[in-house]
PDB file of N, H, CA, C and O in Angstrom:
ATOM      1  N   UNK A   1      -3.263   5.835  -7.865  1.00  0.00           N
ATOM      2  CA  UNK A   1      -3.289   4.393  -7.818  1.00  0.00           C
ATOM      3  C   UNK A   1      -2.812   3.878  -6.457  1.00  0.00           C
ATOM      4  O   UNK A   1      -3.312   2.873  -5.952  1.00  0.00           O
ATOM      5  N   UNK A   2      -1.832   4.586  -5.870  1.00  0.00           N
ATOM      6  H   UNK A   2      -1.426   5.402  -6.281  1.00  0.00           H
ATOM      7  CA  UNK A   2      -1.306   4.106  -4.590  1.00  0.00           C
ATOM      8  C   UNK A   2      -2.365   4.170  -3.493  1.00  0.00           C
ATOM      9  O   UNK A   2      -2.370   3.333  -2.590  1.00  0.00           O
ATOM     10  N   UNK A   3      -3.261   5.154  -3.563  1.00  0.00           N
ATOM     11  H   UNK A   3      -3.257   5.834  -4.296  1.00  0.00           H
ATOM     12  CA  UNK A   3      -4.288   5.273  -2.531  1.00  0.00           C
ATOM     13  C   UNK A   3      -5.284   4.117  -2.642  1.00  0.00           C
ATOM     14  O   UNK A   3      -5.723   3.570  -1.630  1.00  0.00           O
ATOM     15  N   UNK A   4      -5.629   3.758  -3.855  1.00  0.00           N
ATOM     16  H   UNK A   4      -5.272   4.202  -4.677  1.00  0.00           H
ATOM     17  CA  UNK A   4      -6.514   2.615  -4.071  1.00  0.00           C
ATOM     18  C   UNK A   4      -5.851   1.325  -3.598  1.00  0.00           C
ATOM     19  O   UNK A   4      -6.483   0.512  -2.924  1.00  0.00           O
ATOM     20  N   UNK A   5      -4.588   1.137  -3.947  1.00  0.00           N
ATOM     21  H   UNK A   5      -4.074   1.797  -4.494  1.00  0.00           H
ATOM     22  CA  UNK A   5      -3.878  -0.088  -3.565  1.00  0.00           C
ATOM     23  C   UNK A   5      -3.818  -0.240  -2.048  1.00  0.00           C
ATOM     24  O   UNK A   5      -4.089  -1.317  -1.516  1.00  0.00           O
ATOM     25  N   UNK A   6      -3.466   0.828  -1.361  1.00  0.00           N
ATOM     26  H   UNK A   6      -3.246   1.703  -1.792  1.00  0.00           H
ATOM     27  CA  UNK A   6      -3.377   0.763   0.103  1.00  0.00           C
ATOM     28  C   UNK A   6      -4.761   0.584   0.715  1.00  0.00           C
ATOM     29  O   UNK A   6      -4.922  -0.171   1.674  1.00  0.00           O
ATOM     30  N   UNK A   7      -5.755   1.269   0.170  1.00  0.00           N
ATOM     31  H   UNK A   7      -5.624   1.882  -0.610  1.00  0.00           H
ATOM     32  CA  UNK A   7      -7.126   1.123   0.657  1.00  0.00           C
ATOM     33  C   UNK A   7      -7.556  -0.343   0.576  1.00  0.00           C
ATOM     34  O   UNK A   7      -8.108  -0.884   1.534  1.00  0.00           O
ATOM     35  N   UNK A   8      -7.303  -0.979  -0.560  1.00  0.00           N
ATOM     36  H   UNK A   8      -6.855  -0.539  -1.338  1.00  0.00           H
ATOM     37  CA  UNK A   8      -7.695  -2.381  -0.737  1.00  0.00           C
ATOM     38  C   UNK A   8      -6.890  -3.316   0.160  1.00  0.00           C
ATOM     39  O   UNK A   8      -7.431  -4.289   0.685  1.00  0.00           O
ATOM     40  N   UNK A   9      -5.597  -3.027   0.339  1.00  0.00           N
ATOM     41  H   UNK A   9      -5.157  -2.237  -0.087  1.00  0.00           H
ATOM     42  CA  UNK A   9      -4.789  -3.862   1.240  1.00  0.00           C
ATOM     43  C   UNK A   9      -5.301  -3.762   2.681  1.00  0.00           C
ATOM     44  O   UNK A   9      -5.347  -4.759   3.402  1.00  0.00           O
ATOM     45  N   UNK A  10      -5.681  -2.558   3.088  1.00  0.00           N
ATOM     46  H   UNK A  10      -5.644  -1.748   2.503  1.00  0.00           H
ATOM     47  CA  UNK A  10      -6.235  -2.401   4.432  1.00  0.00           C
ATOM     48  C   UNK A  10      -7.547  -3.161   4.581  1.00  0.00           C
ATOM     49  O   UNK A  10      -7.816  -3.736   5.636  1.00  0.00           O
ATOM     50  N   UNK A  11      -8.365  -3.166   3.528  1.00  0.00           N
ATOM     51  H   UNK A  11      -8.146  -2.699   2.671  1.00  0.00           H
ATOM     52  CA  UNK A  11      -9.605  -3.946   3.567  1.00  0.00           C
ATOM     53  C   UNK A  11      -9.295  -5.436   3.694  1.00  0.00           C
ATOM     54  O   UNK A  11      -9.923  -6.140   4.485  1.00  0.00           O
ATOM     55  N   UNK A  12      -8.329  -5.908   2.915  1.00  0.00           N
ATOM     56  H   UNK A  12      -7.820  -5.336   2.273  1.00  0.00           H
ATOM     57  CA  UNK A  12      -7.948  -7.319   2.997  1.00  0.00           C
ATOM     58  C   UNK A  12      -7.420  -7.664   4.383  1.00  0.00           C
ATOM     59  O   UNK A  12      -7.553  -8.797   4.844  1.00  0.00           O
ATOM     60  N   UNK A  13      -6.821  -6.679   5.041  1.00  0.00           N
ATOM     61  H   UNK A  13      -6.713  -5.758   4.666  1.00  0.00           H
ATOM     62  CA  UNK A  13      -6.292  -6.879   6.383  1.00  0.00           C
ATOM     63  C   UNK A  13      -7.354  -6.834   7.469  1.00  0.00           C
ATOM     64  O   UNK A  13      -7.039  -7.018   8.645  1.00  0.00           O
ATOM     65  N   UNK A  14      -8.609  -6.590   7.096  1.00  0.00           N
ATOM     66  H   UNK A  14      -8.865  -6.440   6.141  1.00  0.00           H
ATOM     67  CA  UNK A  14      -9.693  -6.646   8.064  1.00  0.00           C
ATOM     68  C   UNK A  14     -10.346  -5.321   8.403  1.00  0.00           C
ATOM     69  O   UNK A  14     -11.278  -5.287   9.207  1.00  0.00           O
ATOM     70  N   UNK A  15      -9.886  -4.237   7.816  1.00  0.00           N
ATOM     71  H   UNK A  15      -9.129  -4.265   7.163  1.00  0.00           H
ATOM     72  CA  UNK A  15     -10.478  -2.917   8.070  1.00  0.00           C
ATOM     73  C   UNK A  15     -11.571  -2.707   7.030  1.00  0.00           C
ATOM     74  O   UNK A  15     -11.270  -2.486   5.857  1.00  0.00           O
ATOM     75  N   UNK A  16     -12.833  -2.771   7.439  1.00  0.00           N
ATOM     76  H   UNK A  16     -13.078  -2.950   8.392  1.00  0.00           H
ATOM     77  CA  UNK A  16     -13.947  -2.705   6.489  1.00  0.00           C
ATOM     78  C   UNK A  16     -13.975  -1.417   5.680  1.00  0.00           C
ATOM     79  O   UNK A  16     -14.148  -1.454   4.461  1.00  0.00           O
ATOM     80  N   UNK A  17     -13.808  -0.285   6.340  1.00  0.00           N
ATOM     81  H   UNK A  17     -13.667  -0.255   7.330  1.00  0.00           H
ATOM     82  CA  UNK A  17     -13.831   1.008   5.655  1.00  0.00           C
ATOM     83  C   UNK A  17     -12.651   1.849   6.115  1.00  0.00           C
ATOM     84  O   UNK A  17     -12.783   2.663   7.029  1.00  0.00           O
ATOM     85  N   UNK A  18     -11.495   1.655   5.482  1.00  0.00           N
ATOM     86  H   UNK A  18     -11.388   0.994   4.739  1.00  0.00           H
ATOM     87  CA  UNK A  18     -10.324   2.454   5.858  1.00  0.00           C
ATOM     88  C   UNK A  18     -10.585   3.949   5.676  1.00  0.00           C
ATOM     89  O   UNK A  18     -11.258   4.360   4.730  1.00  0.00           O
ATOM     90  N   UNK A  19     -10.056   4.742   6.574  1.00  0.00           N
ATOM     91  H   UNK A  19      -9.510   4.408   7.342  1.00  0.00           H
ATOM     92  CA  UNK A  19     -10.211   6.188   6.529  1.00  0.00           C
ATOM     93  C   UNK A  19      -8.991   6.807   5.852  1.00  0.00           C
ATOM     94  O   UNK A  19      -7.977   6.135   5.663  1.00  0.00           O
ATOM     95  N   UNK A  20      -9.084   8.084   5.487  1.00  0.00           N
ATOM     96  H   UNK A  20      -9.908   8.630   5.640  1.00  0.00           H
ATOM     97  CA  UNK A  20      -7.897   8.756   4.952  1.00  0.00           C
ATOM     98  C   UNK A  20      -6.712   8.688   5.927  1.00  0.00           C
ATOM     99  O   UNK A  20      -5.562   8.564   5.504  1.00  0.00           O
ATOM    100  N   UNK A  21      -6.996   8.768   7.214  1.00  0.00           N
ATOM    101  H   UNK A  21      -7.930   8.868   7.557  1.00  0.00           H
ATOM    102  CA  UNK A  21      -5.924   8.672   8.212  1.00  0.00           C
ATOM    103  C   UNK A  21      -5.265   7.298   8.183  1.00  0.00           C
ATOM    104  O   UNK A  21      -4.048   7.191   8.336  1.00  0.00           O
ATOM    105  N   UNK A  22      -6.062   6.243   7.986  1.00  0.00           N
ATOM    106  H   UNK A  22      -7.050   6.330   7.861  1.00  0.00           H
ATOM    107  CA  UNK A  22      -5.514   4.880   7.893  1.00  0.00           C
ATOM    108  C   UNK A  22      -4.590   4.746   6.690  1.00  0.00           C
ATOM    109  O   UNK A  22      -3.487   4.210   6.793  1.00  0.00           O
ATOM    110  N   UNK A  23      -5.058   5.239   5.554  1.00  0.00           N
ATOM    111  H   UNK A  23      -5.954   5.675   5.471  1.00  0.00           H
ATOM    112  CA  UNK A  23      -4.278   5.159   4.318  1.00  0.00           C
ATOM    113  C   UNK A  23      -2.997   5.974   4.447  1.00  0.00           C
ATOM    114  O   UNK A  23      -1.921   5.524   4.052  1.00  0.00           O
ATOM    115  N   UNK A  24      -3.121   7.165   4.999  1.00  0.00           N
ATOM    116  H   UNK A  24      -3.995   7.530   5.320  1.00  0.00           H
ATOM    117  CA  UNK A  24      -1.965   8.033   5.188  1.00  0.00           C
ATOM    118  C   UNK A  24      -0.935   7.387   6.102  1.00  0.00           C
ATOM    119  O   UNK A  24       0.262   7.428   5.819  1.00  0.00           O
ATOM    120  N   UNK A  25      -1.395   6.792   7.194  1.00  0.00           N
ATOM    121  H   UNK A  25      -2.368   6.758   7.424  1.00  0.00           H
ATOM    122  CA  UNK A  25      -0.492   6.137   8.141  1.00  0.00           C
ATOM    123  C   UNK A  25       0.240   4.972   7.488  1.00  0.00           C
ATOM    124  O   UNK A  25       1.439   4.796   7.703  1.00  0.00           O
ATOM    125  N   UNK A  26      -0.465   4.179   6.697  1.00  0.00           N
ATOM    126  H   UNK A  26      -1.439   4.322   6.521  1.00  0.00           H
ATOM    127  CA  UNK A  26       0.156   3.034   6.031  1.00  0.00           C
ATOM    128  C   UNK A  26       1.220   3.493   5.035  1.00  0.00           C
ATOM    129  O   UNK A  26       2.299   2.904   4.956  1.00  0.00           O
ATOM    130  N   UNK A  27       0.914   4.542   4.278  1.00  0.00           N
ATOM    131  H   UNK A  27       0.038   5.020   4.342  1.00  0.00           H
ATOM    132  CA  UNK A  27       1.878   5.042   3.295  1.00  0.00           C
ATOM    133  C   UNK A  27       3.105   5.656   3.955  1.00  0.00           C
ATOM    134  O   UNK A  27       4.232   5.374   3.550  1.00  0.00           O
ATOM    135  N   UNK A  28       2.898   6.486   4.962  1.00  0.00           N
ATOM    136  H   UNK A  28       1.982   6.715   5.292  1.00  0.00           H
ATOM    137  CA  UNK A  28       4.036   7.138   5.613  1.00  0.00           C
ATOM    138  C   UNK A  28       4.886   6.130   6.381  1.00  0.00           C
ATOM    139  O   UNK A  28       6.087   6.336   6.556  1.00  0.00           O
ATOM    140  N   UNK A  29       4.274   5.051   6.835  1.00  0.00           N
ATOM    141  H   UNK A  29       3.299   4.883   6.693  1.00  0.00           H
ATOM    142  CA  UNK A  29       5.016   3.994   7.542  1.00  0.00           C
ATOM    143  C   UNK A  29       6.110   3.387   6.670  1.00  0.00           C
ATOM    144  O   UNK A  29       7.154   2.966   7.168  1.00  0.00           O
ATOM    145  N   UNK A  30       5.858   3.348   5.369  1.00  0.00           N
ATOM    146  H   UNK A  30       5.009   3.690   4.965  1.00  0.00           H
ATOM    147  CA  UNK A  30       6.851   2.771   4.450  1.00  0.00           C
ATOM    148  C   UNK A  30       7.592   3.851   3.656  1.00  0.00           C
ATOM    149  O   UNK A  30       8.251   3.557   2.658  1.00  0.00           O
ATOM    150  N   UNK A  31       7.477   5.094   4.109  1.00  0.00           N
ATOM    151  H   UNK A  31       6.942   5.332   4.919  1.00  0.00           H
ATOM    152  CA  UNK A  31       8.260   6.170   3.524  1.00  0.00           C
ATOM    153  C   UNK A  31       7.705   6.794   2.258  1.00  0.00           C
ATOM    154  O   UNK A  31       8.443   7.434   1.508  1.00  0.00           O
ATOM    155  N   UNK A  32       6.412   6.619   2.009  1.00  0.00           N
ATOM    156  H   UNK A  32       5.813   6.100   2.618  1.00  0.00           H
ATOM    157  CA  UNK A  32       5.796   7.201   0.817  1.00  0.00           C
ATOM    158  C   UNK A  32       5.087   8.497   1.195  1.00  0.00           C
ATOM    159  O   UNK A  32       4.302   8.533   2.142  1.00  0.00           O
ATOM    160  N   UNK A  33       5.371   9.551   0.451  1.00  0.00           N
ATOM    161  H   UNK A  33       6.010   9.522  -0.318  1.00  0.00           H
ATOM    162  CA  UNK A  33       4.765  10.853   0.709  1.00  0.00           C
ATOM    163  C   UNK A  33       3.294  10.847   0.294  1.00  0.00           C
ATOM    164  O   UNK A  33       2.925  10.280  -0.734  1.00  0.00           O
ATOM    165  N   UNK A  34       2.478  11.480   1.104  1.00  0.00           N
ATOM    166  H   UNK A  34       2.778  11.940   1.939  1.00  0.00           H
ATOM    167  CA  UNK A  34       1.031  11.541   0.846  1.00  0.00           C
ATOM    168  C   UNK A  34       0.665  12.936   0.357  1.00  0.00           C
ATOM    169  O   UNK A  34       1.041  13.944   0.954  1.00  0.00           O
ATOM    170  N   UNK A  35      -0.078  12.967  -0.744  1.00  0.00           N
ATOM    171  H   UNK A  35      -0.384  12.148  -1.230  1.00  0.00           H
ATOM    172  CA  UNK A  35      -0.631  14.218  -1.251  1.00  0.00           C
ATOM    173  C   UNK A  35      -2.086  14.259  -0.786  1.00  0.00           C
ATOM    174  O   UNK A  35      -2.943  13.566  -1.334  1.00  0.00           O
ATOM    175  N   UNK A  36      -2.350  15.074   0.224  1.00  0.00           N
ATOM    176  H   UNK A  36      -1.654  15.637   0.669  1.00  0.00           H
ATOM    177  CA  UNK A  36      -3.693  15.106   0.823  1.00  0.00           C
ATOM    178  C   UNK A  36      -4.775  15.477  -0.184  1.00  0.00           C
ATOM    179  O   UNK A  36      -5.892  14.967  -0.097  1.00  0.00           O
ATOM    180  N   UNK A  37      -4.469  16.349  -1.130  1.00  0.00           N
ATOM    181  H   UNK A  37      -3.562  16.764  -1.200  1.00  0.00           H
ATOM    182  CA  UNK A  37      -5.463  16.751  -2.132  1.00  0.00           C
ATOM    183  C   UNK A  37      -5.835  15.569  -3.021  1.00  0.00           C
ATOM    184  O   UNK A  37      -7.013  15.331  -3.288  1.00  0.00           O
ATOM    185  N   UNK A  38      -4.819  14.827  -3.480  1.00  0.00           N
ATOM    186  H   UNK A  38      -3.862  15.021  -3.264  1.00  0.00           H
ATOM    187  CA  UNK A  38      -5.104  13.666  -4.338  1.00  0.00           C
ATOM    188  C   UNK A  38      -5.825  12.573  -3.569  1.00  0.00           C
ATOM    189  O   UNK A  38      -6.720  11.917  -4.102  1.00  0.00           O
ATOM    190  N   UNK A  39      -5.436  12.377  -2.314  1.00  0.00           N
ATOM    191  H   UNK A  39      -4.709  12.910  -1.881  1.00  0.00           H
ATOM    192  CA  UNK A  39      -6.115  11.365  -1.518  1.00  0.00           C
ATOM    193  C   UNK A  39      -7.558  11.786  -1.276  1.00  0.00           C
ATOM    194  O   UNK A  39      -8.452  10.940  -1.260  1.00  0.00           O
ATOM    195  N   UNK A  40      -7.797  13.071  -1.089  1.00  0.00           N
ATOM    196  H   UNK A  40      -7.071  13.759  -1.103  1.00  0.00           H
ATOM    197  CA  UNK A  40      -9.163  13.566  -0.920  1.00  0.00           C
ATOM    198  C   UNK A  40     -10.009  13.311  -2.154  1.00  0.00           C
ATOM    199  O   UNK A  40     -11.181  12.950  -2.051  1.00  0.00           O
ATOM    200  N   UNK A  41      -9.414  13.499  -3.315  1.00  0.00           N
ATOM    201  H   UNK A  41      -8.461  13.792  -3.399  1.00  0.00           H
ATOM    202  CA  UNK A  41     -10.125  13.223  -4.576  1.00  0.00           C
ATOM    203  C   UNK A  41     -10.486  11.742  -4.664  1.00  0.00           C
ATOM    204  O   UNK A  41     -11.595  11.384  -5.061  1.00  0.00           O
ATOM    205  N   UNK A  42      -9.530  10.883  -4.287  1.00  0.00           N
ATOM    206  H   UNK A  42      -8.629  11.173  -3.965  1.00  0.00           H
ATOM    207  CA  UNK A  42      -9.798   9.437  -4.306  1.00  0.00           C
ATOM    208  C   UNK A  42     -10.972   9.092  -3.397  1.00  0.00           C
ATOM    209  O   UNK A  42     -11.902   8.401  -3.811  1.00  0.00           O
ATOM    210  N   UNK A  43     -10.925   9.577  -2.152  1.00  0.00           N
ATOM    211  H   UNK A  43     -10.169  10.139  -1.816  1.00  0.00           H
ATOM    212  CA  UNK A  43     -11.999   9.244  -1.219  1.00  0.00           C
ATOM    213  C   UNK A  43     -13.340   9.825  -1.656  1.00  0.00           C
ATOM    214  O   UNK A  43     -14.379   9.200  -1.448  1.00  0.00           O
ATOM    215  N   UNK A  44     -13.331  10.999  -2.252  1.00  0.00           N
ATOM    216  H   UNK A  44     -12.486  11.507  -2.421  1.00  0.00           H
ATOM    217  CA  UNK A  44     -14.574  11.587  -2.758  1.00  0.00           C
ATOM    218  C   UNK A  44     -15.135  10.748  -3.903  1.00  0.00           C
ATOM    219  O   UNK A  44     -16.351  10.628  -4.049  1.00  0.00           O
ATOM    220  N   UNK A  45     -14.250  10.169  -4.715  1.00  0.00           N
ATOM    221  H   UNK A  45     -13.262  10.267  -4.596  1.00  0.00           H
ATOM    222  CA  UNK A  45     -14.710   9.395  -5.872  1.00  0.00           C
ATOM    223  C   UNK A  45     -15.295   8.037  -5.490  1.00  0.00           C
ATOM    224  O   UNK A  45     -16.080   7.469  -6.249  1.00  0.00           O
ATOM    225  N   UNK A  46     -14.922   7.511  -4.321  1.00  0.00           N
ATOM    226  H   UNK A  46     -14.284   7.972  -3.704  1.00  0.00           H
ATOM    227  CA  UNK A  46     -15.465   6.203  -3.923  1.00  0.00           C
ATOM    228  C   UNK A  46     -16.575   6.314  -2.890  1.00  0.00           C
ATOM    229  O   UNK A  46     -17.179   5.307  -2.522  1.00  0.00           O
ATOM    230  N   UNK A  47     -16.847   7.514  -2.423  1.00  0.00           N
ATOM    231  H   UNK A  47     -16.356   8.332  -2.722  1.00  0.00           H
ATOM    232  CA  UNK A  47     -17.861   7.709  -1.384  1.00  0.00           C
ATOM    233  C   UNK A  47     -19.222   7.201  -1.842  1.00  0.00           C
ATOM    234  O   UNK A  47     -19.734   7.593  -2.890  1.00  0.00           O
ATOM    235  N   UNK A  48     -19.792   6.322  -1.029  1.00  0.00           N
ATOM    236  H   UNK A  48     -19.376   6.003  -0.177  1.00  0.00           H
ATOM    237  CA  UNK A  48     -21.123   5.798  -1.304  1.00  0.00           C
ATOM    238  C   UNK A  48     -21.170   4.727  -2.384  1.00  0.00           C
ATOM    239  O   UNK A  48     -22.250   4.322  -2.815  1.00  0.00           O
ATOM    240  N   UNK A  49     -20.004   4.268  -2.821  1.00  0.00           N
ATOM    241  H   UNK A  49     -19.127   4.596  -2.470  1.00  0.00           H
ATOM    242  CA  UNK A  49     -19.970   3.259  -3.879  1.00  0.00           C
ATOM    243  C   UNK A  49     -19.475   1.932  -3.329  1.00  0.00           C
ATOM    244  O   UNK A  49     -18.688   1.891  -2.384  1.00  0.00           O
ATOM    245  N   UNK A  50     -19.943   0.854  -3.929  1.00  0.00           N
ATOM    246  H   UNK A  50     -20.582   0.887  -4.697  1.00  0.00           H
ATOM    247  CA  UNK A  50     -19.514  -0.492  -3.559  1.00  0.00           C
ATOM    248  C   UNK A  50     -18.255  -0.827  -4.365  1.00  0.00           C
ATOM    249  O   UNK A  50     -18.313  -0.952  -5.589  1.00  0.00           O
ATOM    250  N   UNK A  51     -17.125  -0.970  -3.677  1.00  0.00           N
ATOM    251  H   UNK A  51     -17.078  -0.868  -2.684  1.00  0.00           H
ATOM    252  CA  UNK A  51     -15.871  -1.212  -4.382  1.00  0.00           C
ATOM    253  C   UNK A  51     -15.861  -2.536  -5.140  1.00  0.00           C
ATOM    254  O   UNK A  51     -15.236  -2.640  -6.196  1.00  0.00           O
ATOM    255  N   UNK A  52     -16.548  -3.547  -4.612  1.00  0.00           N
ATOM    256  H   UNK A  52     -17.056  -3.462  -3.755  1.00  0.00           H
ATOM    257  CA  UNK A  52     -16.610  -4.824  -5.327  1.00  0.00           C
ATOM    258  C   UNK A  52     -17.285  -4.646  -6.688  1.00  0.00           C
ATOM    259  O   UNK A  52     -16.845  -5.221  -7.684  1.00  0.00           O
ATOM    260  N   UNK A  53     -18.355  -3.848  -6.728  1.00  0.00           N
ATOM    261  H   UNK A  53     -18.713  -3.380  -5.919  1.00  0.00           H
ATOM    262  CA  UNK A  53     -19.038  -3.571  -7.995  1.00  0.00           C
ATOM    263  C   UNK A  53     -18.137  -2.795  -8.948  1.00  0.00           C
ATOM    264  O   UNK A  53     -18.070  -3.103 -10.138  1.00  0.00           O
ATOM    265  N   UNK A  54     -17.441  -1.786  -8.418  1.00  0.00           N
ATOM    266  H   UNK A  54     -17.495  -1.536  -7.451  1.00  0.00           H
ATOM    267  CA  UNK A  54     -16.542  -0.990  -9.263  1.00  0.00           C
ATOM    268  C   UNK A  54     -15.426  -1.851  -9.846  1.00  0.00           C
ATOM    269  O   UNK A  54     -15.058  -1.697 -11.011  1.00  0.00           O
ATOM    270  N   UNK A  55     -14.892  -2.752  -9.036  1.00  0.00           N
ATOM    271  H   UNK A  55     -15.191  -2.877  -8.090  1.00  0.00           H
ATOM    272  CA  UNK A  55     -13.819  -3.623  -9.528  1.00  0.00           C
ATOM    273  C   UNK A  55     -14.342  -4.581 -10.597  1.00  0.00           C
ATOM    274  O   UNK A  55     -13.650  -4.850 -11.579  1.00  0.00           O
ATOM    275  N   UNK A  56     -15.543  -5.092 -10.414  1.00  0.00           N
ATOM    276  H   UNK A  56     -16.105  -4.873  -9.616  1.00  0.00           H
ATOM    277  CA  UNK A  56     -16.126  -5.990 -11.407  1.00  0.00           C
ATOM    278  C   UNK A  56     -16.360  -5.259 -12.721  1.00  0.00           C
ATOM    279  O   UNK A  56     -16.108  -5.803 -13.795  1.00  0.00           O
ATOM    280  N   UNK A  57     -16.844  -4.022 -12.631  1.00  0.00           N
ATOM    281  H   UNK A  57     -17.049  -3.580 -11.758  1.00  0.00           H
ATOM    282  CA  UNK A  57     -17.059  -3.220 -13.856  1.00  0.00           C
ATOM    283  C   UNK A  57     -15.737  -2.951 -14.554  1.00  0.00           C
ATOM    284  O   UNK A  57     -15.657  -3.038 -15.779  1.00  0.00           O
ATOM    285  N   UNK A  58     -14.710  -2.628 -13.802  1.00  0.00           N
ATOM    286  H   UNK A  58     -14.775  -2.557 -12.807  1.00  0.00           H
ATOM    287  CA  UNK A  58     -13.405  -2.359 -14.379  1.00  0.00           C
ATOM    288  C   UNK A  58     -12.797  -3.598 -15.015  1.00  0.00           C
ATOM    289  O   UNK A  58     -12.181  -3.518 -16.078  1.00  0.00           O
ATOM    290  N   UNK A  59     -12.971  -4.747 -14.364  1.00  0.00           N
ATOM    291  H   UNK A  59     -13.472  -4.812 -13.501  1.00  0.00           H
ATOM    292  CA  UNK A  59     -12.435  -6.005 -14.896  1.00  0.00           C
ATOM    293  C   UNK A  59     -13.093  -6.362 -16.222  1.00  0.00           C
ATOM    294  O   UNK A  59     -12.436  -6.880 -17.125  1.00  0.00           O
ATOM    295  N   UNK A  60     -14.392  -6.086 -16.341  1.00  0.00           N
ATOM    296  H   UNK A  60     -14.926  -5.665 -15.608  1.00  0.00           H
ATOM    297  CA  UNK A  60     -15.087  -6.418 -17.579  1.00  0.00           C
ATOM    298  C   UNK A  60     -14.587  -5.543 -18.739  1.00  0.00           C
ATOM    299  O   UNK A  60     -14.603  -5.971 -19.893  1.00  0.00           O
ATOM    300  N   UNK A  61     -14.147  -4.328 -18.430  1.00  0.00           N
ATOM    301  H   UNK A  61     -14.134  -3.980 -17.493  1.00  0.00           H
ATOM    302  CA  UNK A  61     -13.619  -3.441 -19.478  1.00  0.00           C
ATOM    303  C   UNK A  61     -12.225  -3.872 -19.930  1.00  0.00           C
ATOM    304  O   UNK A  61     -11.810  -3.543 -21.041  1.00  0.00           O
ATOM    305  N   UNK A  62     -11.512  -4.589 -19.099  1.00  0.00           N
ATOM    306  H   UNK A  62     -11.849  -4.855 -18.196  1.00  0.00           H
ATOM    307  CA  UNK A  62     -10.160  -5.007 -19.435  1.00  0.00           C
ATOM    308  C   UNK A  62     -10.146  -6.251 -20.318  1.00  0.00           C
ATOM    309  O   UNK A  62      -9.117  -6.562 -20.917  1.00  0.00           O
ATOM    310  N   UNK A  63     -11.245  -6.957 -20.410  1.00  0.00           N
ATOM    311  H   UNK A  63     -12.081  -6.704 -19.923  1.00  0.00           H
ATOM    312  CA  UNK A  63     -11.297  -8.195 -21.150  1.00  0.00           C
ATOM    313  C   UNK A  63     -11.056  -8.039 -22.648  1.00  0.00           C
ATOM    314  O   UNK A  63     -10.656  -9.001 -23.304  1.00  0.00           O
ATOM    315  N   UNK A  64     -11.286  -6.866 -23.197  1.00  0.00           N
ATOM    316  H   UNK A  64     -11.611  -6.085 -22.664  1.00  0.00           H
ATOM    317  CA  UNK A  64     -11.119  -6.663 -24.626  1.00  0.00           C
ATOM    318  C   UNK A  64      -9.698  -6.386 -25.066  1.00  0.00           C
ATOM    319  O   UNK A  64      -9.405  -6.381 -26.262  1.00  0.00           O
ATOM    320  N   UNK A  65      -8.814  -6.155 -24.113  1.00  0.00           N
ATOM    321  H   UNK A  65      -9.052  -6.159 -23.141  1.00  0.00           H
ATOM    322  CA  UNK A  65      -7.430  -5.835 -24.454  1.00  0.00           C
ATOM    323  C   UNK A  65      -6.653  -7.065 -24.855  1.00  0.00           C
ATOM    324  O   UNK A  65      -6.954  -8.174 -24.414  1.00  0.00           O
ATOM    325  N   UNK A  66      -5.660  -6.868 -25.686  1.00  0.00           N
ATOM    326  H   UNK A  66      -5.415  -5.967 -26.044  1.00  0.00           H
ATOM    327  CA  UNK A  66      -4.801  -7.964 -26.115  1.00  0.00           C
ATOM    328  C   UNK A  66      -3.821  -8.342 -25.027  1.00  0.00           C
ATOM    329  O   UNK A  66      -3.584  -7.575 -24.094  1.00  0.00           O
ATOM    330  N   UNK A  67      -3.266  -9.503 -25.149  1.00  0.00           N
ATOM    331  H   UNK A  67      -3.459 -10.126 -25.907  1.00  0.00           H
ATOM    332  CA  UNK A  67      -2.332 -10.002 -24.151  1.00  0.00           C
ATOM    333  C   UNK A  67      -0.896  -9.710 -24.464  1.00  0.00           C
ATOM    334  O   UNK A  67      -0.019  -9.959 -23.636  1.00  0.00           O
ATOM    335  N   UNK A  68      -0.630  -9.187 -25.643  1.00  0.00           N
ATOM    336  H   UNK A  68      -1.343  -8.985 -26.316  1.00  0.00           H
ATOM    337  CA  UNK A  68       0.762  -8.909 -26.015  1.00  0.00           C
ATOM    338  C   UNK A  68       1.482 -10.203 -26.341  1.00  0.00           C
ATOM    339  O   UNK A  68       0.917 -11.106 -26.959  1.00  0.00           O
ATOM    340  N   UNK A  69       2.698 -10.281 -25.933  1.00  0.00           N
ATOM    341  H   UNK A  69       3.157  -9.547 -25.432  1.00  0.00           H
ATOM    342  CA  UNK A  69       3.480 -11.495 -26.168  1.00  0.00           C
ATOM    343  C   UNK A  69       4.020 -11.553 -27.577  1.00  0.00           C
ATOM    344  O   UNK A  69       3.749 -10.690 -28.413  1.00  0.00           O
ATOM    345  N   UNK A  70       4.767 -12.560 -27.808  1.00  0.00           N
ATOM    346  H   UNK A  70       4.987 -13.260 -27.129  1.00  0.00           H
ATOM    347  CA  UNK A  70       5.116 -12.753 -29.138  1.00  0.00           C
ATOM    348  C   UNK A  70       6.371 -12.792 -29.722  1.00  0.00           C
ATOM    349  O   UNK A  70       6.483 -12.977 -30.934  1.00  0.00           O
TER     350      UNK A  70
END
């Protein structure tokens, strides 16, 4: 999850396609250890995919969940 979060923050910051090196640098800058194997899996899973589409698909799946509370 941390790799996705940093990837999206870098995109919001103006980097159209952050690289593994960009993500790694951002994480290590704030003292978070990077697992290169897990980050590689993340980048392999998003390769060639439109993140906006993936986020929209994921958001639609979350709509059925309850809100809790009470």
